[in-house]
C-alpha positions in Angstrom: -4.6 27.2 5.8 -1.7 26.5 8.4 -2.0 22.9 8.1 -1.6 23.1 4.2 1.9 24.5 4.6 2.9 22.8 7.6 6.2 20.5 7.2 5.1 16.9 8.1 7.4 14.0 8.1 6.6 11.2 5.6 5.5 7.9 7.0 7.9 5.7 8.3 7.7 1.7 7.1 8.2 -1.3 8.8 7.9 -2.9 5.4 7.4 -0.3 2.5 4.0 -0.9 1.0 2.9 -3.4 3.8 3.4 -2.5 7.2 3.5 1.4 7.8 4.3 3.0 11.1 1.8 2.5 13.8 -0.4 -0.6 15.0 -0.9 -3.5 12.7 -2.7 -6.6 13.6 -2.3 -9.9 11.6 -5.1 -12.5 12.1 -5.2 -16.1 11.0 -6.3 -19.6 11.4 -4.3 -21.9 13.8 -1.5 -24.1 12.0 -1.4 -21.8 9.1 2.0 -20.4 9.5 1.8 -16.9 11.1 4.8 -17.5 13.2 6.9 -18.6 10.1 5.5 -15.6 8.3 6.6 -13.2 11.3 10.2 -14.6 11.4 10.6 -14.6 7.7 9.6 -11.0 7.4 11.9 -9.9 10.2 14.7 -12.0 8.8 14.4 -10.2 5.4 14.1 -6.9 7.1 17.3 -7.7 9.0 19.1 -8.5 5.8 17.5 -5.8 3.6 15.9 -8.2 1.4 12.6 -8.4 -0.3 9.8 -9.2 2.2 7.7 -12.0 0.9 9.9 -11.8 -2.1 7.7 -8.9 -3.2 8.2 -5.7 -1.0 11.4 -4.0 -1.4 12.7 -3.6 2.3 15.9 -1.6 3.3 17.8 -3.0 6.2 16.7 -2.1 9.7 16.4 -3.3 13.3 13.5 -5.5 14.2 12.4 -7.3 17.6 10.4 -10.4 17.7 8.5 -11.2 21.0 7.6 -14.8 20.9 5.2 -15.3 23.8 4.0 -18.8 22.7 7.4 -20.2 21.7 10.4 -21.3 23.6 14.0 -21.1 22.5 14.2 -24.5 21.1 11.2 -24.1 18.9 12.3 -20.5 17.7 16.0 -22.0 16.8 14.3 -25.0 15.0 12.2 -22.6 12.8 15.3 -20.4 12.2 17.4 -23.5 11.1 14.6 -24.3 8.6 14.4 -20.8 7.4 18.3 -20.4 7.2 20.0 -23.6 6.5 23.8 -22.9 6.3 23.2 -19.3 6.4 24.2 -16.3 8.6 21.3 -15.5 11.0 20.6 -11.8 11.0 22.3 -9.8 13.7 19.9 -6.8 13.5 17.0 -9.0 14.8 16.4 -9.6 18.6 14.2 -12.0 20.0 12.5 -12.6 23.5 10.4 -15.4 24.4 9.3 -13.9 27.7 8.1 -10.3 28.0 5.9 -8.6 30.8 2.4 -7.7 29.9 1.9 -4.1 28.9 0.2 -3.2 32.5 3.1 -5.1 34.2 6.2 -3.3 33.0 5.8 -4.3 29.4 5.4 -0.9 28.1 8.5 0.2 29.8 10.4 -2.6 28.6 9.3 -2.0 25.0 10.3 1.8 25.1 13.6 1.0 26.8 14.5 -1.5 23.6 13.2 1.0 21.0 15.3 3.8 22.7 18.5 1.7 22.2 17.5 0.8 18.7 16.9 4.1 16.9 17.1 2.2 13.4 14.2 -0.1 14.8 11.5 -0.4 12.2 9.5 -3.4 13.1 8.3 -4.9 16.4 6.2 -8.4 16.1 4.5 -9.6 19.2 3.3 -13.2 18.8 0.6 -13.0 20.4 -1.1 -9.9 21.5 -3.3 -12.1 23.9 -0.3 -12.7 26.0 0.8 -9.0 26.0 -2.1 -7.0 26.7 -3.5 -6.1 30.1 -4.4 -9.3 32.3 -7.7 -8.7 34.0 -7.9 -12.2 35.4 -10.2 -13.4 32.7 -13.0 -10.9 33.8 -14.4 -8.1 31.9 -15.4 -4.7 33.6 -18.2 -4.7 31.4 -17.2 -2.6 28.2 -15.0 -5.1 26.3 -14.9 -2.8 23.2 -13.6 0.1 25.5 -11.1 -2.4 27.0 -9.6 -3.6 23.8 -9.6 -0.1 22.1 -7.8 1.2 25.2 -5.2 -1.8 25.0 -4.3 -1.1 21.3 -4.1 2.7 22.1 -1.7 2.1 24.8 0.6 0.1 22.5 -0.2 2.8 19.7 1.1 5.4 21.5 4.8 3.9 21.7 4.6 3.0 18.0 3.8 6.7 17.2 6.5 8.0 19.7 9.3 6.0 17.9 8.0 5.9 14.5 7.9 2.3 14.1 5.4 -0.5 13.2 4.2 -2.7 16.0 2.6 -5.9 14.5 0.2 -7.8 16.8 -0.4 -11.4 15.9 -3.8 -12.8 16.9 -6.2 -15.6 16.1 -9.7 -16.0 14.4 -12.9 -16.0 16.3 -15.4 -18.9 15.5 -17.9 -16.8 14.1 -19.0 -16.9 10.6 -18.6 -13.1 9.2 -19.0 -11.8 5.6 -16.2 -9.1 6.3 -13.1 -10.6 7.2 -12.1 -7.9 9.6 -14.7 -9.1 12.0 -13.1 -12.7 12.0 -10.3 -11.4 14.4 -10.5 -12.5 18.0 -11.7 -9.9 20.3 -14.2 -7.2 19.9 -14.4 -4.6 17.3 -12.4 -2.2 19.5 -9.2 -4.0 18.1 -9.6 -3.4 14.6 -11.2 0.0 15.4 -8.0 1.3 17.1 -5.5 -0.3 14.7 -4.0 1.5 11.8 -3.5 -1.6 9.5 -5.2 -4.9 9.6 -4.0 -8.1 7.6 -5.5 -11.6 7.3 -3.7 -14.7 6.6 -6.3 -17.2 5.2 -6.3 -20.5 3.4 -7.6 -20.3 -0.2 -11.3 -20.9 -0.6 -10.9 -24.0 -2.2 -8.6 -25.2 0.9 -10.4 -27.1 3.6 -7.4 -28.6 5.3 -7.0 -28.1 9.2 -3.2 -28.5 9.1 -0.3 -26.4 7.8 -1.2 -25.1 4.3 1.3 -24.4 1.8 -0.6 -21.8 0.1 -2.6 -19.0 1.7 -4.3 -15.6 0.8 -2.9 -12.3 2.7 -5.6 -9.4 2.6 -4.8 -6.0 3.6 -6.5 -2.7 4.7 -5.9 0.4 6.5 -5.6 4.0 7.0 -2.3 4.4 5.2 -2.4 1.6 2.7 -4.5 0.7 -0.2 -6.7 -2.3 0.2 -5.0 -5.3 -1.5 -4.8 -8.9 -1.5 -2.1 -11.3 -2.8 -1.8 -15.3 -3.0 1.2 -16.7 -1.2 2.9 -20.0 -1.4 5.1 -21.3 1.3 8.4 -22.8 0.2 11.3 -24.1 2.7 9.4 -22.2 5.4 9.4 -19.1 3.6 6.2 -17.3 2.4 6.2 -15.7 -1.1 3.8 -13.5 -3.1 3.0 -15.5 -6.2 0.3 -13.1 -7.4 -1.7 -10.0 -6.9 -5.3 -11.1 -6.5 -6.7 -7.6 -7.4 -5.0 -7.6 -10.7 -5.9 -11.2 -11.4 -9.6 -10.3 -10.9 -9.3 -7.4 -13.2 -7.9 -9.8 -15.8 
């Protein structure tokens, strides 16, 4: 009865309608453009533009932790995305960051404490941020993965931001796309929001594709799927697959 009348703050959004506060995981095949997707969304957040040319996104602060890329590659991608344009001053980047069990959590809390208007942090990839056990499991991989996500989720919940973790796909053949994410089901079980960037069913290319499908599920979002097209490095929503299926 007391819960019914309790004043609880509304959900804060990294990107309204797509990335609510908490932990989100984006998985996708290699060479599909996950890093461009991440950069584009952060640039659009920093400038208050529609994310993916579809989701209205008020301006805010963001952080891109690009652990697989150096400054040169990151700059080249931004030059492609923003030719002749100003680069967003509200987006910070790092190409080196300690693992969460080696000071990475304290560093992330320090950055968030200095940026009260932060809404989105992207860690690319989570494999280079999660605790390093030297390649050896203590026996319960599910529990280890779950604990790794929960430790990051505590930070996201504390500061009311979305922390998006980028990961790859495993090599298994699964009917449910959620189970294609690298790692155990402890990752997907602990996360609040799950996204999958995949090639269209009729695209068997092993190289960078110009079209993709973005699937979404989570605790605070409606299940959805959109068709995306890549133009000038930017991913853009070109159709709602759920609505197309109903038609």
